[in-house]
N, C-alpha and C positions, 0 to 999 in steps of 0.2 A: 649194331642195330642200327635204324632210322632214327633220328635224334626229333623230338617235336619243337617244332619250331615257330615263330609268330609270324602269323600273315598279314600281310601288306593289308592295308584299310581297304584296298580297291582291288578288285579281281575282274578279269575282262573274259567275255565268252566270243569267241567269232563264231559266225554261222552264215549259211547261204540262207538265201531270200526263199522260201517256198512254202508250200501249205503244212506243213508239219510245223517250221518255225514259228509260222505268224500264229497257227493254233497255240502253240506252247506260250507265246506272247500273251495272246488274247487271254489265256487261263492263267499265268502269271506261275507259269510252272516250268521246270528244269528235266531236261529228259536224261535220265541215267542209263547209261547200254551195259550190256554184257560185255564183259573183257573179249572174249570170244569174237563179237563185232567190231575190234578195234582193226585198223589199217596196218599195225606192224603186230608181226607173229610173234614177237620176244615179249609181248606188252604182257604182264601180269602173269607170264608162261616162263619164266627165266629159271636158270638151274644154280645152285651154288657150288662155291670152293671151299670144301669142307677140312677146317684149319684145327690150331690146337690140337692136334691127334697127340696128347701126351699119356703116357701110364697114368696120370692120377685121374684121368678124364675117360681113357678106358675101361678102368676100373670101376669107376662112377657109373657109365652107363652098363656094364657088365651088370653091376646090381639091380640098375633099373629095370633092365631086360629080363633078368633071372626072377623077380620078382611077378611077370607076367604070363613066365611061361608055365604051362600045364603040364608039362613034363621036364620035373628040374633037375632029375637022374639023369637024363637025356641029356639037355644043356649041358651040364657040368663035363659029362662024359666027351661032350662037342668041344667042347673050349677051355678046359681045365687041362694041366699037365702038371704035376707036382704041385699042386695047391695053388698053382697062376694060371692066368691068363695066358693061350696061347696065341700063335701066329695066325690059326684060321678065325680068331675072334678079332683080330686085329684089322683082318681082311674083310670081315663081315659088317665089322661097326658102321665101317663107313658105305657099305651097302644099306643097312639098316636106316642110317641118317638121311641117305636120300631119299629110300622110302617113306620114310615120316614128311619130309617136306613134298613129296609127291601126292601124300595123302590130306595134308593142308590146303594143297592147291584143288584138289575134287570138291573139300569142303567149300570153299570161296567160291566155284564154279557159276553159282545165278546171283552171285552178288550186283550191285548197280553201282557205277561209276559216270560223275559227270567231270570233265575237265577244264579248267581257267587256266588263264594266263595271269601274267604279272604287269604285260604292258598291252596298250591297244594302238602302238605306231608299229610294230613288225612288219616288213613287207612281206616278208615270208610267210607268216601266219594268214595275213590278207589276201593272198592270193593262194595259199593250200586250200584255207578254209572254208573261205567266203566266195569262190567261184571266180576265182580272176577278180577281188574287189567290187565284185556287183552284189555281195550281201553286206552284213552289217554286223558291230560287235556290241553287244549288252555290257554295260559298267555295272560293277555290285557293289555294293558296302557290308563288308566281311563283318561288321558287327550285328547284323540278323542273321536267322535261321535260314538256311542250313549250314552257316560259317561257323556258328557260334557254339555248335554242340562239341565242345571240347572233351567232355567226358565221356565220350563214345569214340574221340579219335577220328572223327569223320572226316576233317579237312587236313590232308598230308602234303608236304612239299616233297616233290618228285626230285630224284637225285640220279645224277646222270656219271655213267661210268664207261671206259673200254673194255671191262672184265666183268663177268661173271661175280656178285658180291660175296666176301667170304663168309662162311658159317662156324662159328665154334661148338666142337664136337659137344661141349659143355652144354651148350644152348637148346640141345636137342632131350635134355632131362625132363620131366614131366612137369615144372615148375615155368620153364621158357618157352614150351610149345606155343604156346598161343602167341606170343608174339613175334613171330615167323612172318607172316602177313604180310607187314609194315614192308619188309625187304622184298616179298614177292611184287606186291601191288604199285608200289612206289620206286624201285628202281629201272632206269631204261638208259638206253646205248646212248654215247655224247653226243651222235648225231643227230640228238632231237632236244640237245642243250638250248637251243634259240628261242624254245618254245616257253621256257622259264615259267613251267607248268605246277600247279597244285591240283590237289584233286581232291572231289568230296565223294564219300561212301555212302551207298545205304545198304540195307540187306537185301533189297530186292531190285530189280531194274523196274522202269517204268516212271512215271511221273512222279515228280515231287513239286509241292507246291512251296512260294515262296511268298514272303511278305511284300506289298507292293511299294513299301517305303526301301525297301531292299534295293530294287532297279534304280539307279542314281542317273543313269545317262544310257544312250543308244545312240552310236555313231555310224554313220552311212557311208559305205564304201565310195572310192572316189569315181568308180564307174558302174553305180548304183543307179538303177531304172527311177524315172520320176514318178511314176504309178506307184512303185513298191513303196517311195518315201510316203508316199499320201498315205497308202494302206497303213504302214505303220504309227503313222502320225495319229491316224484317226482311233486305232487301236488302245494308244496310251491316251487320248484327249481326258483332260483332266486329271490325269496323274502328276505327281512331283517330278517326273521323269524327263531329264533335259535332252534336247535333240543337237546332235554335231554334225556336220560335214567335213570329211575327209578330204583333202585335195595335195596333190603333189605337190613338193616344194620346188622352188624355181633355180636353184644354186645346190641341191644334195639330193644323194636318194634316200630320199624321206616321206613319209606323209604326215600331213600336220592336220589337227582340228579347229573348227570355226564352228560357235555355239549359233544355229541358226532361229531356234527359239525356244522358249518354252512350252510345253505340252498344255499347261494349266490355263 
């Protein structure tokens, strides 16, 4: 299972500069996208490698599935031989397991997700998500909502792997099923590990307002247009949010921030 981890004190959201992102900034809201809109087809739609297929777990799953079977006599006739589960059940148990995870995916199809990163100086992130360093990066203090709603597990660290995550057969018993989405929604290919991503979840997609104090900084890309900087500065005027300008390092493949002024 994905273990709950303590979030960094700051998280960052890279964005292009356009009408929508400026509108979101003006309204002090984050946009939560549907998983189907993500650029990675595996994202939030991965499969599992079924493990822990022991005799004990096969028996437990048999009892659990039999309880919900309408035709228990037919169920026993198909899956029992000499009072013991047969090879047909062993084969079908894995199929039932995969079907259960598919049903969970369907239940979560309309959730909202917003993605943030642990760092604000990743060249690839600036290149991929800010239209070639022409956009900006938001800095959030995670002690504010929506990052603090721990009881609902809304903030989750993404884990990266070269293979699908394992799922124990015993996890498919009734009391474990609600935990499956953590694996489905917070595991990505190791190709994406440079993003060092955290995710915030909502029950629906769309806008989610945040406290003005949560936005502690805005970083301008090193190729951002001056008029876009002026627009953002005017939008946050009077707020405690600080503004920074990213610039290229003179001796390394790095981008570095300089604080340009406080918008208050």
